[in-house]
Structures are given as structure tokens and as C-alpha cells.
N, C-alpha and C positions, 0 to 999 in steps of 0.2 A: 964838393957841388955848391952852386952858388944859386939860390933862388930868391925871385921876386913874386910878391903876392899882390895883386890888385884885388883881393876879396878879403874883407875883414874877418870874416869867420876862418877862411884858411889859413890867414896870417897866425891867427893864434894857434891852429891845429900845428902850424909847422914850427912856430915859437915853443910851444910845450912839446915837441916829439924830438926834432932836430934843430935847436935852436942855432947853431955854428953854422947851418947852411943859409939862413935866412939874411938877404944882404939888402934887401928893398922892400916898402910896403906902401900904400896910400896914406895920405893925410887923415883919413878917416880910419884908420887901422887904430884902436884905442887898447885892444887887449893882446897880450898881458899888460898890465900896467908898467909903465918904464921901459916899454920897448925902444931900444936904441938901434935902428937901422936907418939907412938913407930914405928920404921921402921922396915921392914920384909923382905929386899931384893927387888928383881925385880919382875915385873909381871910373866915373864917366868920361873924363876927359885927362888921362895921366899924361906926363910929360914923356913920350916915347924915347927921344933923345937921352933923357935921363936914365931910363929903363936900360936902353941898349948899351950905355956907358958903364953900368954895373956888371956887365960881361955874364949875364946870366946862362945858366945850365938849364932853366926852366922857369917859364912865369905862368903863374896861375891866374886863371879867369873864371868868370861865371856869365852864361849866357845872359842872364838877366841883368846883371848889374854891370856890366861891362858891354862895350860897343864892339859888333863884329869888326867893324872897320879897324879897330886896333888889334884884334886877333890876326887880322889878315895881314897888316902892316908888320907885325911883328914875326910872322911866319915868312913873309917875302924878304925880310931881313936875316933869314936863316936862324932865327930865334925859337927853339922849341917851347911851344905853349900847351897847357893842359887845362881844358873847359869842362866846367861842371856845370850840372843843371838839374838837381834833383827836385821833383814835386812831390815826394812823400818822404816820412821819416825813414822807410826801409831802403828807398833808393839814397838818401843822404848817408846812411851809415854803411852801405855797400860802397859808395865813391870816396868817403872818406878812408875805408880800408884799402881802397886802390890806390889813393894818394898816399898813406903810410907807405905802402909796398914801393911806390915810384920815388920816395925819398930813401930808399934802401934799409929799411928797418925789417928785421926778420920778423918778431911779432908784434903785436898790437899794444900800444901804450895803454897806461891806466885809464886815461881819460875815456878812451874809445871803448874801453871793455865797460867802464861805469855805464856809459851812453846805452851800450846795448841792453845793460841789465835794466837800467831805468825805463827804457821803453817796452820792454818783454811784458812788465807788468805795470802799466802807469796807473795811478790813482783811479778808483774808478767814481765816477760822478753819483751824486744823489739822484739827478734827473737831467735828462738831456734838454737842453734850449736852443731854440732856434734865434740867430743873431745876424746882424749886420755887422761888418768889421771894417770900419774906415781905416785906411793907412793915411790919409790927406785930406786937408780941407782948403777951399778957397783955389780950386773947386774940390768937392767931394769926389774920393776915389776909394773904392771899396775892394776886399778880395771876392774875385770871381773864382772862376772853376780851375782845377789843376793847378793849385798853388801850394808851396811847402807848407806855410803858415797855415792854411785852410786843412790841411791835412793834419797838422799838430793839434788844431782846435777840435777837429772831429774826432780824434783819438781820447779827448778829455771832455767829451760830452756836449760839444758845440756844433749844430747844424747851421750852416751858413745859407743865408736865405738866398745867395747870389751863386751858389755851387753849381747850378744848372745855366748860369748865363754864357752865352757864346764867348765872351771877352773874359780873360783872366784878371783884368784890373778894371771893371765899369766906372764909369762916371755918372751916376745918376743924380739927379739934383735932390734937395733935402726932402721936398714933399713926396718924391717917390721912394725915398729911404722910409720914410715914416708909414707910408702907405703899404710896406711889407709887413707891417705890425710885429716887428721883432719882441722877443721876450727878454732880449739882453743885446747891448752894445757894447762891443770888445775895442777898447781904446788903447793901442800901444803907443810907447813914448818914443818911437822911432819907426819910420823916416820922418813923420810929422810928431812933434813933441805934444802930445795930448796930456793934459792934466784936470784935476778935479775942477777948475776953473775954466778949461777950456776944451770942450767937446761935450761934456755930459748934458750942457744947457739945451743944446739943439734937439734931445730927445727926452722931452718932459715926461715922467711918468714910467720911463722904461729904465730898469736897473744898468748901471753903467759899471763895467769891470775895466780899471786900469791895469795895463800887464806891460810887463818888461818886453819891449820890442827886442832886444837881444835874444831873449829866451825863445820868442817867438818866431824870429826870421832868420837867427843863425844858425848853421849847421856847422858844428864844430865841438870844441869841448863844452860849451855852455848847454849840449844836448844833455848832459849828464844831469844835470840840474832842472831841466827846463820841467818835467811832468810834474814834481812836486811844487815847485815855485809857481807854475802857470795855475796848477789846480787850485791853489789856495787863494790865487788873486781871483779867479773865476768864482770860486765859491763865495768870496766876500761880497760880491755884488748882489744883494739880495732885495 
């Protein structure tokens, strides 16, 4: 079996489950460390000629991270594709279980069992706080409705001020963000790399939680560590 992954979190999942089948990944696939496979460009604009040259039996894509046109082009070339699109933690765990089965693994790997245990009883927050969750600035982009990251935060005691917005990734101005009167601003370090000096200053007087973007947005082996790590990072924003 030969697998090419165009989704960083799924690359990590395959590499830790059946590393021998993984033959290609994107330039953004950074985990596990030292991953030694052919690189096929970015997630949004992969080099499809390079993908096809690897003679994959399966290409992994995500509806949000990859383009529909690339999935259609691969299908038209006779390349089997598998497209994921989890919007909740349970959906992510289900789709990861299905991926493991598609890789020909009879039982669940340790990392997936650990992820199920971790999310069966995540840390209970001391209090629930209403937040805005930017994922980009210049322009500002925030989490809206039906996002995986939004569900992760909800399970850890964060109520997203934009959860009922008609768009999944609204682009409000900073004045509008402040007008929502958040009790917390959650700032991940990817896709935009928010830091202590880049992000919190836009929300004076509002506690800012600097969190791991990988643990907030990736669905794969990082799910096992995510509840405890994110809960601690959220609690540190007082």
C-alpha cells in the first residue's frame, strides 16, 4: 500500500500507525519529527504531478484544508482519495477510526485509544467563559459556527461569541470584536502565529490565552494530549 497525505494531522496519524505505507506528504507536515518522505508542495496548492508520480493507492485530503478541484483532478486521473471533514471531536475520532481501518489495521493504535480516553473525561473548567477566537489578523478572521476547533474549546469551558454566526470563519473588524465584550480572547500559534507581543495588545483589559494551534486544530495523535494541555493554557489566562 502507498499513501500520500495532504493533511498534516493525518500524515502524523499514518506515520504513527503504518509508517511503511506513507510515501508522500506536504511541506507543512511537520510531525512526527524527522519525517522522511517525498514532499509534494503545500496543502492548498500541491504539485499533483508529483503526487501521481508516487503511484499512490490512496491520497488523504480534508474538505477545509484542501481544494475540491485537486480532489476532483486526482479522481479523474484514477487516483483513490479519502476526504475527511470533522466538525466535532466525536466526528474526528470516528473518522480517524475509519482511516485506521482503511490502512488495513485490525485494532486501534495506542494513540487513538489514548485520544478516546482523554476526551471521554476532559478536565472540568472552573468556570465557563465567553470568548472570541481569532485565527488570523490583517484582516481579522475568527472561529464561527460548526468548526472542529470551536467544539474543542466548547468542551473545555469556552463559549464562542461567534458560534451562531452564519459563516464558519467570519471577518469582523476589530471594533466589532471588542464590541462583543469577550471575557477571554483565545490566540493559537497557527495558522497565524499569535504571540505575547502580537495579538493580546489588540484586546486591552481582556485575558488572553496563548494556545497550541496544533492541539486546537489538528485531529490525529495530538488529540490525546490536547485536553490537558489546552485546559492548562486556558486556565493560565486570568
